[in-house]
FIBAPA-777172 format. One record per residue: x, y, z of N, C-alpha, C in turn; residue in one letter. Coordinates in steps of 0.2 Angstrom, whole numbers, plus 5000, padded with zeros to 4 digits. Example, Ala and Ser with C-alpha at 12.3 -4.5 7.8 and 13.67 -1.06 7.14 Angstrom:
BEGIN
506649725039506249785039506649845039a 506449895035506849955036506450005039s 
END
This chain:
BEGIN
597054825759597554835764597854905763m 597754935757597955005757597555045761r 596955035762596455075766596655065773t 596855005775597054985782597655025784l 598155025779598755055781598655135782t 598255165778598155235778597855255785i 597355215787596955225793597455215799l 597855165799598355155804598855215805l 599055235799599555295799599155355802l 598555365800598155425802598055425809f 597855365812597755355819598355375823l 598955345821599555355825599755435824l 599655465819599855535818599355575822s 598755555823598255595827598455585834w 598655525836598855515843599455565845q 599855575840600455615842600355695841s 599955705836599855785834599155805834y 598655765836597955795835597755835840g 598155855845597855895851597555955848q 597655985842597456045840596656045839s 596355985839595655975838595256015844l 595556025849595256065855595656125857f 596356125857596656185859597456175856e 597756225856598456225854598856185860n 599256135858599556095862600256115864a 600456105870601156105872601456035872v 601856025867602055955866602555925871n 602255915877602655875882602255815883t 602655765886602355695888601855705893e 601855745898601355745903600655775900s 600755825895600155845892599755795888v 600155755884599955705880599555655884l 599855635890599555585894598955605897q 598855675898598255695901597755705896e 597855715890597355725885597155665880n 597555615880597455565876597455495880y 597055445877597055385880596955335874e 597355285873597355245867597355175870l 596855135869596855065871596455025865n 596354955867596054915862596154845863g 596054805858596254725859596354695852c 596654635853596754595847596454525849l 596154495844595854435845595754385839r 595754325841595654275836595054235838g 594554225833593954185834593854135829v 593554075832593454015827592753995829v 592253985824591653955825591553895821y 591353835824591253775821590653745822a 590353715817589653675818589653615813g 589053615811588953555806588553585799h 588653555794588353575788587653585788e 587353635784586653645784586253575781d 586553545777586253485774586453415776s 586853415781587053355784587353365791s 587553315794587853315801588653315801d 588853325795589653335795589853395798q 590453395801590753455804590953505799p 590853565801591053625796591353685800e 591853715797592053775800591653835797l 591253865802590753915801591153975800k 591553995804591854065803592554065807s 593054095804593654105808593954175806t 594154215810594354285809594854315814y 595254355812595654395817595454465817a 595454495822595254565823595654605827e 595754675825596154725829595654775831a 595554795837595154855838595554905842a 595454975840595855025843595255075845l 595355095852594955145854595355205857k 595155265854595455325856595055375859l 595255405865594955455868595355515868k 595055575867595355635867594955685872v 595355715876595055755882595255825881r 594855875883595055945883594755975890s 594955945895594755975902594055975902r 593756035904593056035905592656055899e 593056065893592656095887592356035884l 592655975884592355925880592855865879g 592655815875593055755874592755725867d 593155675865592955645859593155565860a 592855525856592955455856592955425849f 593355375847593255345841593555265842a 593155225839593355155839593455125832e 593955105830594155075823594254995824l 593954955819594054885819594254865813r 594754825813595054795807595054715807f 594654685802594454615803594654585796c 594954525797595154485791595054415793s 594654375788594554305789594054275784g 593654235787593154195783592454195787y 591954205783591254215786590754195781l 590354155782589754135778590054115771f 590554075770590754055764591154105760d 591354155763591654215760592254235764e 592754255760593354285763593154365764q 593354385770593154455772593854495774i 593854555772594354605773594054665775e 593954685781593454745783593754795787a 593654855786593854905790593154945793v 593054945799592454975802592555035807e 592255085805592255145810591655135814l 591755095820591155075824590855135827r 591155185830590955245833591455295832e 591255365832591655415831591255485833a 591355505839590955565841591255615845y 591055675846591355725850590755755855i 591055755861590555785866590755855868n 590255895870590455955873589955975879t 590156005884589756015890589656085892y 589256125889589056195891588556195896p 588756215902588356225908587956155909g 587356155910586956095912586856055906p 587056065900586956035894587555985892f 587355935889587855895886587655885879d 588155885874587955875867588455825864f 588255785860588655725857588455725849r 588955735845588855735838589255685835l 589055645830589455595827589155525826g 589555475824589255405824589255375831r 588655355833588555325839588155265840q 588255225845587755165846587355185852i 586755185852586255205857585855145859v 585855135866585555075869585055105874v 584455095873583855115878583555055881w 583355065887583055005890583454975896g 583154955901583454925907583354845908r 583054815903582954745903583554715900a 583654645901584254605900584154575893d 584454615888584454585881583854595877g 583254605880582654615876582354685878f 582454735873582354805875581854835870n 581154835871580654855866580754935865p 581054975870581155045869581755055865t 582155015863582755025860582655015852n 582555075849582355075842582755125838n 583355155840583655205837584255185832i 584655145834585255125830585155045828t 585355025822585254965820585654905823p 585454845821585854785824586054745818m 586554705819586854655813586754585816n 586154555814586054485816586454435813m 586954445809587354395806588054405809l 588154445814588854445817588954385821i 589554355820589754295824590254325829r 590054335835590554355840590354335847s 590854315852590654295858590354355862p 590454415860590254475864589554495861e 589054495865588354505863588254575860e 588654625863588554695861588854705854d 589254655851589554665844589054665839d 588454645841587854645836587554725835r 587754765839587554835839587954875834r 587554915830587954955825587755025826e 588155075824588055145825587655175819g 587555245820587255285815587455355817n 587455405812587555475813587055505817f 587155535823586655565827586855625830l 586355665832586455725837586155705843l 586455705849586155685855586355735860r 585855755864585855805869585555785876s 585855805881585655795888585555855892f 585055865895584955925900584855895907f 585355915911585455885918585155925923n 584655905926584355935932584155885937l 584655865940584555805945583955815950q 583555765951583655695949583355675942p 583255735938582955725931583455735926l 583455695920583955705915583555695908r 583555745904583155745898583655735892l 583455685889583855665883583455665876e 583755695871583455705865583955675860t 583655645854584155615849583855635842v 584255665838584055675831584355625826w 583955595822584255545818584155565810i 584655605808584555625801584555575795p 584955525796585055475791584755405793l 584455365788584255295790584755245789y 584855205793585255145792584855085795e 584855035790584454975792584854915795a 584554875799584854825802585054765797s 585554725798585754675794585354615796v 584854585792584454535793584654465790m 584454405792584754345789584254325783p 584254365778583854355773584054295769y 584754295767585054235763584954165767s 585054165773584954105777584254085777i 583754125776583054105775582854095768m 583254095764583154085756582754135753s 582954195755582554255752583054295748l 582954295741583354325736583254405736d 583654445739583654515739584054545734i 583854585730584254625725584254695726t 583754725729583654795730583254815736e 583254875739582954895745582554965743s 582154975748581755045747581855075754n 582355115755582455155761582455225760y 582255265765582155335764582855375762p 582755425758583355455756583555515761d 584155545761584355585766584055655765p 583355655766582955715766582755735773d 582755795775582555815782581955795784l 581455785779580755765781580755685783r 581355655781581355585783581755575789h 582055625792582455615798581955595804s 582255565809581855545815582055575821g 581755575827581955605833581655555839f 581955565844581755535850581855575856a 581455565861581555605868581455555874v 581855565879581855525885581955565891k 581455555896581555585902581755535907l 582355535910582555495915582455515922n 582355475927582255485934582855445937l 583355485940583855445943583955465951e 583655415955583655415962584055365965l 584355365971584755315974584355245974p 583755245975583355185976582955165970a 582955205965582455195959582755235953l 582855195947582955225941582355215936d 582155265932581655245928581655305922g 581255285917581155335911580555325908s 580355385904579855385899580155405893l 579955375887580255385881579755395875s 579955425870579555425864580055425858y 579855385853580255385847579755395841f 580055435836579655455830580155445824n 580155395821580655385815580555315812g 580955295807580955235804581255175808y 580855125808581155065811581755035808n 582355035812582955005809582854935806p 582354895808582154835805581654845800q 581854835793581354855788580854795787p 580254805784579854745782579954725775g 579654675773579754645766579154665762l 579254695756578754705751578854675745d 578354675740578454645733578354695728l 578754695723578554745717578154705712d 577954745707577454705702577754645699p 578454645699578754585696578954525701s 578654535707578654485712579354485715a 579754535715580454545718580354565725n 580754535729580654545737581054615738i 580754665741581154725743581054745750i 581654745754581554765761581354845761p 580854855764580554925764580554955771t 580755015772580755045779580055075780a 579855075786579155105788579255155794y 578955205795578955255800578455225806r 578655245812578255215817578255265823m 577755265828577855295834577955245839h 578355255844578555205850578555245856v 578055235860577955265867578155215872a 578655225877578955175881579055195888g 579155155892579355165899579855105902a 580255125907580655065910580855095917d 581055045921581255055928581655005930f 582055015936582454965939582554985946s 582454945951582454955958582654895962t 582754905968582954845973582454835978t 582254775980581754765985581954705989l 582154715995582354655999582954615996a 583454655994584054625990583854585984s 583354595981583154575974583054625970i 583354625964583354685959582654675955g 582354725954581754725950581854765944l 581654745938581654785932581054775927r 580954825924580354815919580354865913g 580054845908580054885902579454875898e 579154925895578554915891578654965885v 578354955879578354995873577754985869a 577355035867576855025862577055055856f 577055015850577255035844576555045839r 576555095835576055115831576355145824y 576255105819576455135812576155195810p 576455235806576155295803575655275797f 575855235793575455215787575055155788e 574555145783574055095784574355025784d 574354995790574654925791574154875788y 573554885787573154835784573154825776e 573354875773573454875766574154865763s 574654875768575354865766575654805769n 575854755765576154695768576754695772i 577154755771577754755774577754795781y 577154815783577054855789576754815794i 577054805800576754755805576154795809p 575754755812575154785816575454825822n 575054865825575254895831575254845837p 575754845841575854795846576054825853d 575954795858576254815865576754755867l 577354785869577854735871578054755878q 578154695882578354715889578754655892y 579254675896579754635900579754645907v 579754595911579754605918580354555921g 580754575925581354535927581454545934g 581854485937582054485944582854475943l 583254505948583954495948584154485955e 584554425956584754405963585554395963y 585854425968586554415969586754385975q 587054325975587254295981588054275981m 588454315984589154305983589354305976g 589654255973589954255967589454225962d 588754215964588254195959587754245958l 587554255952587054305950586554275945s 585954285946585454255942584954315940i 584754315933584354365930583754315927i 583154325929582554295926582054345923f 581854335917581354375914580754345911q 580254385911579654365907579654415901y 579554395895579454435889578854425885i 578454475885577754465882577654515876g 577154495872576954535866576154525865r 575854585864575154575862575054615856y 574754585850574654615844573954645843v 573854705842573154735841572954725834l 572254725833571954705827572254645823d 572354595827572654535825572154495821y 572354465815571854425811572354365808s 572054315806572354265803572554285796e 573154255793573354275787572854275781l 572654325777572154315772572454265767p 571954245763572154195757572454235752e 573154225752573554265746573854205742l 574054225736574354185731575154185733l 575554135732576254135732576454185726p 577054225728577454225734577154275739p 576554305738576354355743576254325750a 575954265750575854225756576454215760i 576954195756577654175759577954235763i 577854295759578154355762577754385768i 577154375767576754395773576854355779a 577054295778577254245784577954265787l 578354285782579054305784579054365788k 578654415786578554475790578254465797n 577854425797577554405804578054375808r 578554335805579054305809579554355811i 579754395807580254445808580054495814f 579354515814579154565818578854525825s 578854465825578654425831577854425832g 577554425826576754435826576454375823q 576754315824576354255822575754245826q 575754265832575154255836574854315839n 574254315841573954375844574354395851r 574454345855574854355861575454305861a 576054325863576554275864576954285871s 577154235873577454235880578154195880h 578654225883579354195883579654205889a 580154165891580554165897581254165895l 581654205899582454205899582754195906s 583254165906583654145912584354155911l 584754195915585454205914585754195921r 586054135923586454125929587154135927p 587554165931588254175930588654165937a 589154125937589554115943590354125941l 590654165946591354185946591754135951q 592254105948592654065952593454085952l 593854055956594554065955594754135956l 594554165961594654235963594454275957h 593854265954593554305949593954305942e 594354255941594754245935594354195930t 593854155933593454115929592754125930l 592354145924591654155924591254105920t 590754075923590354025919589654055919l 589354055913588754095911588354055907e 587654055908587254015903586654065902l 586554085896585954125894585454075890f 584854075892584354035889583754075888s 583454055882582754095880582354035878y 581654035880581153995877580554025876y 580254025870579654055868579054005869n 578654015874578153965876577653965871l 577554015867577054015861577253985855t 577853995853578153975846578553915847t 578753895853579253835855579953845852e 580153905852580853925850581253925856e 581953895855582353895860583053915858l 583353955863584053985861584453975868y 585053935867585553925873586153955871l 586553985876587154015875587654005881r 587953945882588353935887589053965885p 589353995891589954035889590454025895k 591054015894591654015899592154065897l 592354105902592854155901593354145906s 593954145904594554125909595054175908y 595254215913595854265913596454225914d 596854205908597454165909597954205912m 598054275910598554315913598254385912a 598654435915598454505914598354525907d 597754545905597554565898597554515893a 597554445895597454395891596954345893l 596454335889595854295891595654235885s 595354185888595154135884594354125885l 594054125879593254115879593054055875v 592654015879592353955875591653955876l 591253935871590553935872590153905865g 589553925865589153895859588553935859a 588253935852587553965851587153905848d 586653895851586153845849585453865848f 585253865842584553885840584153825839y 583453825840583053765839582353795839s 581953765834581253785834580853755828g 580153755828579853725822580053755815p 579953725810580153745803579853815801d 579253835804578953895802579153955807d 579653945811579854005815580554025813t 580754085816581354115815581954065817a 581954045823582453995825582553935821y 581953905819581953845816582253855809g 582253915806582453925799583253945799m 583453965805584253985805584653935810i 584253885812584653845817585253805815d 585253775809585853745806586353795804k 586153845801586653895799587053935804a 586653945810586953995815587153955822l 586953895823587153855828587853835828s 588253845833588953835832589353835839a 589853805840590353815845590853865843f 591053905848591553955847592153955852f 592753975850593353985854593654055852v 593754095857594054155856594654165861e 595254195858595854215862595954285861l 595954325867595854395866596454425871i 596854475868597354515872597154585872a 597054615877596854685878597554725880s 597454795878598054835880597754905881f 
END
């Protein structure tokens, strides 16, 4: 609580006196309104399901959260953005009291260039929810939130843009490694240590992306050279399980356009690890991932349909390994989506707006034709009044016991209720 109090006092003082970050301020109300913007939200969230070992009802999670977003502007010279979140509640059988600096960065705009330095969340790709070109910042797979984007986490980056319409060149330097949060404990994996790269310049990563932005077509070519935010699992001589980062190349492309009132989108990425994937159990094989989708809008109804595929190069059946090596090898294939040489999946997201766009009904569904995994997320959002909303929904996972969804289904399947007030 002491940390929370200090941060709140700092934020309030920054709002009142922090204009010196960019220029000497004239302390007038009009100047403050011109250079500062403070908003955010307050919300309460409840998740309920059933116990892992029985069908008895169980409170999965309940928490209250406050989010503050601050924008600071300095006319044409640049701007800054920060988002703080304060959370208190109950999650995965533990009491939580957390303060998170979700993003905090500064932008400057010299000529045709844009530069952004600080903690950022970067999302690459134009597909809906499945983005094989998106490998820069980590994810938290254990976040319980009605908002899908809350799973995204930031990292310290230097990002630049060179604007030469209709082309836009983007580069990203990733000096530090941050790993995604994976559901190890839910899958009965006892993790005591990890093997991640230290903050040495030779371990930094970089990415480059060339965007084409036309009225009728958006597209890009991209390349990533760095450590995968999702680590693999290795074993030490004492058979301890160690999440281990590995470096990879990722070459990708995406596009979106409209043809006869139907939106078309596609994305493809080829991943190839730096090190020997045949002799290192934690490194996945090279693979090709691809997504193709259709989007249709008719009045208040929108529909997004996608095909998601993966092809694994040099695929072979698991070798005859002794436990626990065989178990870890299988888990690595599950985490990397490489249980089969080729896999095929479908996703569908219909959404309908009613009552003068105050009520939104949405259903996201995903089914893997190869592994028989299923995920459903029905969601209802109702604007009760200005800046006050009610959200009802559920997360439902299902699959065979030797698949990712089959291992997490009882732990993560739940109904949720959210009441959120924005300001």
